[in-house]
OpenMM code with the backbone's topology and positions (N, CA, C; nanometers):
from openmm import Vec3, app, unit

residues = "MET GLU LEU THR LEU SER ALA LYS ALA LEU LEU SER PRO TRP GLU PRO GLY ILE PHE SER LEU ALA LEU TYR THR PHE MET VAL LEU ALA LEU LEU GLY ALA ILE LEU PHE LEU ALA ASP TRP LEU GLY GLU LYS LYS SER THR PRO GLU LYS LEU GLY PRO TYR GLU CYS GLY VAL ILE PRO THR GLY LEU ALA ARG LEU ARG TYR PRO VAL PRO PHE TYR LEU VAL ALA ILE PHE PHE LEU ILE PHE ASP VAL GLU ALA ALA PHE ILE PHE THR TRP ALA ILE ALA PHE GLN PRO LEU GLY TRP ALA GLY TRP LEU GLN MET SER PHE PHE ILE ILE VAL LEU LEU ALA SER LEU PHE TYR LEU TRP LYS LYS GLY GLY LEU ASP TRP GLY PRO LEU THR ARG ILE ALA PRO PRO ARG LYS GLU THR SER SER".split()
positions = [
    Vec3(-7.1748, -2.5050, -1.1878),
    Vec3(-7.1723, -2.6463, -1.2441),
    Vec3(-7.1423, -2.7454, -1.0966),
    Vec3(-7.2609, -2.8355, -1.1054),
    Vec3(-7.2150, -2.8818, -0.9400),
    Vec3(-7.1127, -3.0472, -1.0243),
    Vec3(-7.0626, -3.0887, -0.8593),
    Vec3(-6.9973, -3.1740, -0.8878),
    Vec3(-7.0725, -3.3255, -0.8141),
    Vec3(-7.1033, -3.3949, -0.8484),
    Vec3(-7.1659, -3.5397, -0.8129),
    Vec3(-7.1325, -3.6731, -0.8509),
    Vec3(-7.0414, -3.7360, -0.7786),
    Vec3(-7.0037, -3.8848, -0.8306),
    Vec3(-7.1062, -3.9667, -0.8404),
    Vec3(-7.1390, -4.0369, -0.9146),
    Vec3(-7.2330, -4.1302, -0.9297),
    Vec3(-7.1942, -4.2602, -0.8668),
    Vec3(-7.2649, -4.3776, -0.8331),
    Vec3(-7.1690, -4.5403, -0.7636),
    Vec3(-7.1542, -4.5870, -0.9141),
    Vec3(-7.1556, -4.5566, -1.0305),
    Vec3(-7.0706, -4.6303, -1.1030),
    Vec3(-6.9511, -4.5521, -1.1112),
    Vec3(-6.9475, -4.4582, -1.1245),
    Vec3(-6.7892, -4.3682, -1.1262),
    Vec3(-6.7072, -4.4253, -0.9899),
    Vec3(-6.7791, -4.3998, -0.8832),
    Vec3(-6.7307, -4.4872, -0.7632),
    Vec3(-6.6302, -4.6113, -0.7723),
    Vec3(-6.7405, -4.7415, -0.8230),
    Vec3(-6.6567, -4.8469, -0.8321),
    Vec3(-6.5979, -4.8417, -0.9814),
    Vec3(-6.5842, -4.8055, -1.0508),
    Vec3(-6.4901, -4.8227, -1.1859),
    Vec3(-6.3317, -4.8439, -1.1127),
    Vec3(-6.3202, -4.9746, -1.1498),
    Vec3(-6.1732, -4.9483, -1.1796),
    Vec3(-6.0714, -4.8808, -1.2729),
    Vec3(-6.1671, -4.7890, -1.3307),
    Vec3(-6.0615, -4.6950, -1.4470),
    Vec3(-6.0393, -4.5560, -1.3566),
    Vec3(-6.1586, -4.5637, -1.2794),
    Vec3(-6.1676, -4.4098, -1.2361),
    Vec3(-6.1017, -4.4305, -1.0970),
    Vec3(-6.0179, -4.3254, -1.0249),
    Vec3(-5.9696, -4.3547, -0.8860),
    Vec3(-6.0823, -4.2678, -0.8359),
    Vec3(-6.1075, -4.3545, -0.6766),
    Vec3(-6.2226, -4.4051, -0.6258),
    Vec3(-6.1832, -4.4848, -0.5198),
    Vec3(-6.3161, -4.5711, -0.4226),
    Vec3(-6.3492, -4.6592, -0.3341),
    Vec3(-6.2590, -4.7649, -0.3992),
    Vec3(-6.3189, -4.8122, -0.5116),
    Vec3(-6.2918, -4.9256, -0.5625),
    Vec3(-6.1500, -4.9573, -0.5724),
    Vec3(-6.0439, -4.8622, -0.6504),
    Vec3(-5.9824, -4.8792, -0.6913),
    Vec3(-5.8690, -4.8788, -0.5750),
    Vec3(-5.8688, -4.7980, -0.4696),
    Vec3(-5.8629, -4.8046, -0.3300),
    Vec3(-5.8497, -4.9353, -0.2646),
    Vec3(-5.9283, -4.9821, -0.2508),
    Vec3(-5.9819, -5.1051, -0.1591),
    Vec3(-5.9292, -5.2087, -0.2839),
    Vec3(-5.8812, -5.2396, -0.3864),
    Vec3(-5.8616, -5.3006, -0.4681),
    Vec3(-5.6782, -5.3069, -0.4632),
    Vec3(-5.6223, -5.1517, -0.4647),
    Vec3(-5.5323, -5.1718, -0.4259),
    Vec3(-5.4463, -5.2330, -0.3054),
    Vec3(-5.5173, -5.2050, -0.1526),
    Vec3(-5.5448, -5.2766, -0.0799),
    Vec3(-5.5136, -5.4076, -0.0449),
    Vec3(-5.6213, -5.4490, -0.1470),
    Vec3(-5.6001, -5.5845, -0.1080),
    Vec3(-5.5087, -5.6525, -0.1715),
    Vec3(-5.4627, -5.6052, -0.2818),
    Vec3(-5.3745, -5.6693, -0.3902),
    Vec3(-5.2282, -5.6388, -0.2894),
    Vec3(-5.1820, -5.5697, -0.2187),
    Vec3(-5.0898, -5.5265, -0.1054),
    Vec3(-5.0534, -5.5893, -0.0316),
    Vec3(-5.2325, -5.6242, 0.0660),
    Vec3(-5.1831, -5.7565, 0.1506),
    Vec3(-5.2049, -5.8701, 0.1125),
    Vec3(-5.2377, -5.9211, 0.0276),
    Vec3(-5.2410, -6.0336, -0.0692),
    Vec3(-5.0844, -6.0887, -0.0923),
    Vec3(-5.0202, -6.0098, -0.1572),
    Vec3(-4.8878, -6.0221, -0.1783),
    Vec3(-4.8266, -6.0356, -0.0783),
    Vec3(-4.8624, -5.9665, 0.0392),
    Vec3(-4.7516, -5.9393, 0.1502),
    Vec3(-4.7569, -6.0803, 0.2178),
    Vec3(-4.8952, -6.1566, 0.2242),
    Vec3(-4.8998, -6.2627, 0.2784),
    Vec3(-4.8877, -6.3769, 0.2149),
    Vec3(-4.8657, -6.4155, 0.0581),
    Vec3(-4.8222, -6.4598, 0.0340),
    Vec3(-4.6379, -6.4876, -0.0129),
    Vec3(-4.5892, -6.3684, 0.0140),
    Vec3(-4.4498, -6.3637, 0.0604),
    Vec3(-4.3896, -6.3953, 0.2097),
    Vec3(-4.4728, -6.3538, 0.3094),
    Vec3(-4.4654, -6.4070, 0.4022),
    Vec3(-4.4431, -6.5658, 0.4357),
    Vec3(-4.5976, -6.6309, 0.3456),
    Vec3(-4.6085, -6.7527, 0.3396),
    Vec3(-4.5099, -6.8272, 0.3199),
    Vec3(-4.4411, -6.8042, 0.2008),
    Vec3(-4.3639, -6.8922, 0.1230),
    Vec3(-4.2236, -6.8952, 0.1845),
    Vec3(-4.1945, -6.7566, 0.2522),
    Vec3(-4.0678, -6.7628, 0.3115),
    Vec3(-4.0427, -6.8603, 0.4423),
    Vec3(-4.1941, -6.8628, 0.4773),
    Vec3(-4.2094, -6.9745, 0.6314),
    Vec3(-4.2017, -7.0729, 0.5561),
    Vec3(-4.2685, -7.1361, 0.4295),
    Vec3(-4.2907, -7.2376, 0.4451),
    Vec3(-4.1625, -7.3002, 0.3718),
    Vec3(-4.0442, -7.2311, 0.2820),
    Vec3(-3.9373, -7.2664, 0.2241),
    Vec3(-3.8216, -7.2639, 0.3108),
    Vec3(-3.8139, -7.1927, 0.4041),
    Vec3(-3.7192, -7.1848, 0.4868),
    Vec3(-3.6863, -7.2742, 0.5345),
    Vec3(-3.5329, -7.2731, 0.5939),
    Vec3(-3.5034, -7.4028, 0.6642),
    Vec3(-3.5026, -7.3894, 0.8468),
    Vec3(-3.5403, -7.4559, 0.8894),
    Vec3(-3.5815, -7.4780, 1.0271),
    Vec3(-3.4906, -7.5128, 1.1322),
    Vec3(-3.4101, -7.5266, 1.0791),
    Vec3(-3.2707, -7.5945, 1.1766),
    Vec3(-3.2408, -7.5085, 1.2616),
    Vec3(-3.2380, -7.5270, 1.4402),
    Vec3(-3.2601, -7.4302, 1.5058),
    Vec3(-3.1115, -7.5152, 1.5497),
    Vec3(-2.9799, -7.4404, 1.5840),
    Vec3(-2.8279, -7.4398, 1.6783),
    Vec3(-2.8174, -7.3492, 1.7713),
    Vec3(-2.7318, -7.4086, 1.8700),
    Vec3(-2.6885, -7.3178, 1.9574),
    Vec3(-2.6239, -7.1568, 1.8769),
    Vec3(-2.5737, -7.1491, 1.7316),
    Vec3(-2.4911, -7.0363, 1.7208),
    Vec3(-2.6335, -6.9584, 1.6155),
    Vec3(-2.7290, -7.0430, 1.6006),
    Vec3(-2.7872, -6.9256, 1.5496),
    Vec3(-2.9266, -6.8944, 1.6371),
    Vec3(-2.9048, -6.9502, 1.7576),
    Vec3(-2.9810, -6.8928, 1.8352),
    Vec3(-2.8687, -6.7721, 1.9580),
    Vec3(-2.8041, -6.7333, 1.9284),
    Vec3(-2.7089, -6.6707, 1.9854),
    Vec3(-2.7361, -6.5468, 1.9601),
    Vec3(-2.7271, -6.4444, 2.0075),
    Vec3(-2.7310, -6.2530, 1.9225),
    Vec3(-2.6121, -6.2493, 1.8505),
    Vec3(-2.7112, -6.1994, 1.7600),
    Vec3(-2.5471, -6.1473, 1.6336),
    Vec3(-2.4764, -5.9875, 1.6697),
    Vec3(-2.3969, -6.0738, 1.6853),
    Vec3(-2.2779, -5.9443, 1.7154),
    Vec3(-2.1614, -5.9232, 1.6191),
    Vec3(-2.1662, -5.9343, 1.4696),
    Vec3(-2.0654, -5.8661, 1.3330),
    Vec3(-1.9678, -5.9842, 1.4097),
    Vec3(-1.9604, -6.0931, 1.4161),
    Vec3(-1.8435, -6.2216, 1.4164),
    Vec3(-1.7858, -6.2219, 1.5510),
    Vec3(-1.7853, -6.0823, 1.6158),
    Vec3(-1.7353, -6.0797, 1.7600),
    Vec3(-1.8412, -6.1921, 1.8424),
    Vec3(-1.7430, -6.2327, 1.9408),
    Vec3(-1.8464, -6.3277, 2.0365),
    Vec3(-1.8859, -6.2273, 2.1732),
    Vec3(-2.0127, -6.2552, 2.1782),
    Vec3(-2.0398, -6.1935, 2.2799),
    Vec3(-2.0158, -6.1802, 2.4407),
    Vec3(-1.9445, -6.0879, 2.5193),
    Vec3(-1.9305, -6.1281, 2.6431),
    Vec3(-2.0081, -6.0310, 2.7343),
    Vec3(-2.0135, -6.0786, 2.8535),
    Vec3(-2.1110, -5.9881, 2.9378),
    Vec3(-2.2515, -5.9778, 2.9255),
    Vec3(-2.3130, -5.8275, 2.9473),
    Vec3(-2.4621, -5.7882, 2.9374),
    Vec3(-2.4642, -5.7198, 2.7784),
    Vec3(-2.5939, -5.7071, 2.7230),
    Vec3(-2.6484, -5.6971, 2.6184),
    Vec3(-2.6696, -5.5312, 2.6343),
    Vec3(-2.7011, -5.5218, 2.7661),
    Vec3(-2.7432, -5.3774, 2.7992),
    Vec3(-2.6315, -5.2944, 2.8949),
    Vec3(-2.5922, -5.2022, 2.8320),
    Vec3(-2.4998, -5.0817, 2.8312),
    Vec3(-2.5361, -4.9649, 2.9011),
    Vec3(-2.4713, -4.9089, 3.0169),
    Vec3(-2.5381, -4.7805, 3.0401),
    Vec3(-2.4368, -4.6654, 2.9863),
    Vec3(-2.5331, -4.5862, 2.8854),
    Vec3(-2.4270, -4.4567, 2.8219),
    Vec3(-2.4325, -4.3365, 2.9092),
    Vec3(-2.3558, -4.2672, 2.8824),
    Vec3(-2.3650, -4.1080, 2.9531),
    Vec3(-2.4776, -4.0541, 2.9195),
    Vec3(-2.5129, -4.0071, 3.0598),
    Vec3(-2.5830, -3.8786, 2.9889),
    Vec3(-2.5633, -3.8003, 2.8868),
    Vec3(-2.4390, -3.7498, 2.8572),
    Vec3(-2.3903, -3.6617, 2.7624),
    Vec3(-2.4432, -3.6591, 2.6226),
    Vec3(-2.4436, -3.8389, 2.5877),
    Vec3(-2.5138, -3.9263, 2.4818),
    Vec3(-2.6671, -3.7970, 2.4339),
    Vec3(-2.7415, -3.8695, 2.5532),
    Vec3(-2.8790, -3.8224, 2.5619),
    Vec3(-2.9103, -3.6429, 2.5151),
    Vec3(-2.7912, -3.5940, 2.5958),
    Vec3(-2.8065, -3.4838, 2.5991),
    Vec3(-2.8119, -3.4281, 2.4301),
    Vec3(-2.6966, -3.4577, 2.3909),
    Vec3(-2.6519, -3.4570, 2.2699),
    Vec3(-2.7801, -3.4252, 2.1418),
    Vec3(-2.8031, -3.5569, 2.1287),
    Vec3(-2.9214, -3.6331, 2.0857),
    Vec3(-3.0486, -3.4733, 2.0974),
    Vec3(-3.0780, -3.4548, 2.2047),
    Vec3(-3.1912, -3.4097, 2.2465),
    Vec3(-3.1488, -3.2290, 2.1685),
    Vec3(-3.0275, -3.1876, 2.1853),
    Vec3(-3.0207, -3.0440, 2.1181),
    Vec3(-3.0302, -3.0453, 1.9910),
    Vec3(-2.9834, -3.1668, 1.9121),
    Vec3(-2.9733, -3.2077, 1.8206),
    Vec3(-3.0803, -3.1326, 1.7481),
    Vec3(-3.1897, -3.2383, 1.8095),
    Vec3(-3.3413, -3.2098, 1.7573),
    Vec3(-3.3748, -3.1100, 1.7903),
    Vec3(-3.3337, -2.9993, 1.9134),
    Vec3(-3.4274, -2.8638, 1.9606),
    Vec3(-3.3854, -2.7747, 1.8266),
    Vec3(-3.2163, -2.8035, 1.7572),
    Vec3(-3.2051, -2.7039, 1.7252),
    Vec3(-3.2120, -2.7478, 1.5849),
    Vec3(-3.2150, -2.8895, 1.5606),
    Vec3(-3.2421, -2.8850, 1.4217),
    Vec3(-3.3811, -2.8588, 1.3518),
    Vec3(-3.4604, -2.8936, 1.4212),
    Vec3(-3.5815, -2.8686, 1.3903),
    Vec3(-3.6186, -2.7096, 1.3748),
    Vec3(-3.5689, -2.6750, 1.4465),
    Vec3(-3.5713, -2.5078, 1.4413),
    Vec3(-3.4494, -2.4117, 1.2906),
    Vec3(-3.4570, -2.5230, 1.2737),
    Vec3(-3.3758, -2.4771, 1.1373),
    Vec3(-3.4311, -2.5168, 1.0078),
    Vec3(-3.5399, -2.6355, 1.0272),
    Vec3(-3.6111, -2.6461, 0.8969),
    Vec3(-3.7538, -2.5442, 0.9087),
    Vec3(-3.7719, -2.5038, 1.0389),
    Vec3(-3.8427, -2.4120, 1.0472),
    Vec3(-3.8107, -2.2560, 0.9820),
    Vec3(-3.6706, -2.2504, 1.0011),
    Vec3(-3.6522, -2.0971, 0.9715),
    Vec3(-3.6378, -2.1127, 0.8769),
    Vec3(-3.5697, -2.2464, 0.7724),
    Vec3(-3.5675, -2.2485, 0.6201),
    Vec3(-3.7206, -2.2468, 0.5467),
    Vec3(-3.8084, -2.2869, 0.5897),
    Vec3(-3.9577, -2.2627, 0.5888),
    Vec3(-4.0005, -2.1627, 0.5838),
    Vec3(-3.9630, -2.0267, 0.6748),
    Vec3(-3.9657, -1.9461, 0.6612),
    Vec3(-3.9551, -1.8390, 0.5637),
    Vec3(-3.8045, -1.8484, 0.5716),
    Vec3(-3.7193, -1.7586, 0.4060),
    Vec3(-3.7731, -1.8109, 0.2806),
    Vec3(-3.8362, -1.9119, 0.2943),
    Vec3(-3.8976, -1.9638, 0.1687),
    Vec3(-4.0208, -1.8637, 0.1338),
    Vec3(-4.1104, -1.8289, 0.2399),
    Vec3(-4.3027, -1.8233, 0.2035),
    Vec3(-4.2282, -1.6476, 0.2639),
    Vec3(-4.1055, -1.6082, 0.2670),
    Vec3(-4.0719, -1.4740, 0.3960),
    Vec3(-4.2115, -1.3700, 0.2779),
    Vec3(-4.1976, -1.3481, 0.1676),
    Vec3(-4.2813, -1.2488, 0.0916),
    Vec3(-4.4268, -1.2226, 0.1080),
    Vec3(-4.5094, -1.3312, 0.1203),
    Vec3(-4.6310, -1.3704, 0.1526),
    Vec3(-4.6527, -1.3473, 0.3110),
    Vec3(-4.5296, -1.3631, 0.3586),
    Vec3(-4.5651, -1.3547, 0.4872),
    Vec3(-4.6076, -1.2244, 0.5587),
    Vec3(-4.4943, -1.1442, 0.5302),
    Vec3(-4.4901, -1.0055, 0.5337),
    Vec3(-4.4318, -0.9683, 0.6668),
    Vec3(-4.4540, -0.8502, 0.7326),
    Vec3(-4.4121, -0.8182, 0.8471),
    Vec3(-4.4493, -0.9238, 0.9961),
    Vec3(-4.5868, -0.9757, 0.9789),
    Vec3(-4.6146, -1.0304, 1.0500),
    Vec3(-4.5665, -1.1326, 1.0667),
    Vec3(-4.5492, -1.2564, 0.9506),
    Vec3(-4.4345, -1.3042, 0.9825),
    Vec3(-4.2687, -1.3135, 1.0101),
    Vec3(-4.2552, -1.2037, 0.9774),
    Vec3(-4.0668, -1.1111, 1.0081),
    Vec3(-4.0965, -1.1435, 1.1972),
    Vec3(-4.1794, -1.0766, 1.2103),
    Vec3(-4.2085, -1.0575, 1.3802),
    Vec3(-4.2428, -1.2376, 1.4459),
    Vec3(-4.2914, -1.2916, 1.4227),
    Vec3(-4.3347, -1.4139, 1.4801),
    Vec3(-4.2415, -1.4890, 1.4685),
    Vec3(-4.1113, -1.4964, 1.3304),
    Vec3(-3.9836, -1.5162, 1.3204),
    Vec3(-3.8784, -1.4775, 1.3921),
    Vec3(-3.8855, -1.3817, 1.4543),
    Vec3(-3.8249, -1.2795, 1.5251),
    Vec3(-3.8322, -1.3387, 1.6735),
    Vec3(-3.9842, -1.3396, 1.7110),
    Vec3(-4.0468, -1.4172, 1.8085),
    Vec3(-3.9881, -1.5636, 1.8709),
    Vec3(-3.9769, -1.6316, 1.7466),
    Vec3(-3.9048, -1.7863, 1.7432),
    Vec3(-3.7690, -1.7520, 1.8296),
    Vec3(-3.6757, -1.7042, 1.7060),
    Vec3(-3.5554, -1.6689, 1.7242),
    Vec3(-3.5211, -1.6449, 1.8723),
    Vec3(-3.5736, -1.5107, 1.9056),
    Vec3(-3.5227, -1.4786, 2.0879),
    Vec3(-3.5578, -1.5840, 2.1705),
    Vec3(-3.6761, -1.6533, 2.1496),
    Vec3(-3.6794, -1.7766, 2.2242),
    Vec3(-3.6160, -1.8936, 2.1895),
    Vec3(-3.5221, -1.9044, 2.0798),
    Vec3(-3.3929, -2.0183, 2.0988),
    Vec3(-3.3110, -1.9384, 2.1312),
    Vec3(-3.2807, -1.8112, 2.1132),
    Vec3(-3.1307, -1.8111, 2.1843),
    Vec3(-3.1390, -1.7612, 2.3304),
    Vec3(-3.2692, -1.7495, 2.3915),
    Vec3(-3.2370, -1.7314, 2.5485),
    Vec3(-3.2732, -1.8863, 2.5899),
    Vec3(-3.3230, -1.9943, 2.4839),
    Vec3(-3.3085, -2.1086, 2.5506),
    Vec3(-3.1590, -2.1812, 2.5143),
    Vec3(-3.0790, -2.1550, 2.4783),
    Vec3(-2.9206, -2.1802, 2.4132),
    Vec3(-2.8845, -2.0712, 2.5286),
    Vec3(-2.8562, -1.9757, 2.5129),
    Vec3(-2.7901, -1.8989, 2.7081),
    Vec3(-2.8446, -1.9932, 2.8377),
    Vec3(-2.9386, -2.0258, 2.8155),
    Vec3(-2.9327, -2.0633, 2.9785),
    Vec3(-2.9166, -2.2402, 2.9799),
    Vec3(-2.8513, -2.2799, 2.8653),
    Vec3(-2.8311, -2.4275, 2.8192),
    Vec3(-2.6878, -2.3843, 2.8737),
    Vec3(-2.6600, -2.2887, 2.8042),
    Vec3(-2.5029, -2.2448, 2.8511),
    Vec3(-2.4418, -2.2369, 2.9721),
    Vec3(-2.5227, -2.1447, 3.0487),
    Vec3(-2.5185, -2.1334, 3.2209),
    Vec3(-2.5156, -2.2018, 3.2285),
    Vec3(-2.5962, -2.3466, 3.2580),
    Vec3(-2.6593, -2.4309, 3.3455),
    Vec3(-2.5436, -2.5276, 3.3055),
    Vec3(-2.4610, -2.5530, 3.2283),
    Vec3(-2.3438, -2.6287, 3.1714),
    Vec3(-2.3704, -2.7258, 3.0650),
    Vec3(-2.4940, -2.7018, 2.9875),
    Vec3(-2.5341, -2.8308, 2.9269),
    Vec3(-2.4245, -2.8560, 2.8020),
    Vec3(-2.3558, -2.7537, 2.7902),
    Vec3(-2.2892, -2.7688, 2.6372),
    Vec3(-2.1256, -2.7846, 2.7146),
    Vec3(-2.0853, -2.8081, 2.8681),
    Vec3(-1.9821, -2.8868, 2.9087),
    Vec3(-1.9680, -3.0055, 2.8709),
    Vec3(-1.9242, -3.0879, 2.7631),
    Vec3(-1.9092, -3.2105, 2.7490),
    Vec3(-1.8268, -3.2466, 2.8487),
    Vec3(-1.6597, -3.1743, 2.8266),
    Vec3(-1.5599, -3.2426, 2.8754),
    Vec3(-1.5577, -3.2707, 2.9940),
    Vec3(-1.4497, -3.3217, 3.0189),
    Vec3(-1.4369, -3.3612, 3.1915),
    Vec3(-1.4516, -3.2376, 3.2344),
    Vec3(-1.4705, -3.2316, 3.3765),
    Vec3(-1.4787, -3.1279, 3.4536),
    Vec3(-1.3508, -3.0886, 3.5729),
    Vec3(-1.2924, -2.9917, 3.5345),
    Vec3(-1.1739, -2.9637, 3.6127),
    Vec3(-1.2125, -2.8696, 3.7288),
    Vec3(-1.1991, -2.8755, 3.8285),
    Vec3(-1.2113, -2.8645, 3.9634),
    Vec3(-1.1024, -2.7438, 4.0090),
    Vec3(-1.0690, -2.6515, 4.0709),
    Vec3(-1.0070, -2.6056, 4.1553),
    Vec3(-0.9380, -2.6262, 4.2693),
    Vec3(-0.8328, -2.6926, 4.3327),
    Vec3(-0.8525, -2.6774, 4.4565),
    Vec3(-0.8537, -2.5832, 4.5252),
    Vec3(-0.9151, -2.5798, 4.6411),
    Vec3(-0.9023, -2.4773, 4.7511),
    Vec3(-0.7207, -2.4304, 4.8188),
    Vec3(-0.7413, -2.3335, 4.8261),
    Vec3(-0.5656, -2.3259, 4.9002),
    Vec3(-0.5497, -2.3887, 5.0114),
    Vec3(-0.4257, -2.4450, 5.0342),
    Vec3(-0.4190, -2.5370, 5.1644),
    Vec3(-0.3235, -2.4087, 5.2194),
    Vec3(-0.4036, -2.4744, 5.4212),
    Vec3(-0.3182, -2.3832, 5.5235),
    Vec3(-0.1974, -2.4255, 5.5429),
    Vec3(-0.1129, -2.3206, 5.5529),
    Vec3(0.0095, -2.3794, 5.5588),
    Vec3(0.0402, -2.3372, 5.7217),
    Vec3(0.0824, -2.4942, 5.7721),
    Vec3(0.1069, -2.5330, 5.9069),
    Vec3(0.2542, -2.4705, 5.9455),
    Vec3(0.2877, -2.4579, 6.0190),
    Vec3(0.4474, -2.4360, 6.0988),
    Vec3(0.4309, -2.5305, 6.1787),
    Vec3(0.5474, -2.6211, 6.2046),
    Vec3(0.5908, -2.7099, 6.2846),
    Vec3(0.7106, -2.6494, 6.3663),
] * unit.nanometer
topology = app.Topology()
chain = topology.addChain("A")
for resn in residues:
    res = topology.addResidue(resn, chain)
    for name in ("N", "CA", "C"):
        topology.addAtom(name, app.Element.getBySymbol(name[0]), res)
């Protein structure tokens, strides 16, 4: 049984094909253009200093908008991404455990070992120490007078 699509089936609005996709795309773009045009045409265009200022949730803006965030904020985000993505991989492996067999188990074990090694490396380098650093003062030399 050979499957061939005739030109009539491809261009039919009732069969899924190129014509249906093109028609849908055209309708979405036309609707989008109409909504943007109406919003621009019907909207008010009065510019006031209050409207031109940055919106700060009712708080009068002071100072610069650019703040310098401490590095630990970025570290938390990167660590979250790394260890959250690995959880997604482990859950999908757990769902497909039966068909993957021992080969999948070995691959996932290697993946978890690499993750644990990276976690211990982060721990050793101090990447998980987010509190203030406490320094031990060196012992004072006693001087006699």
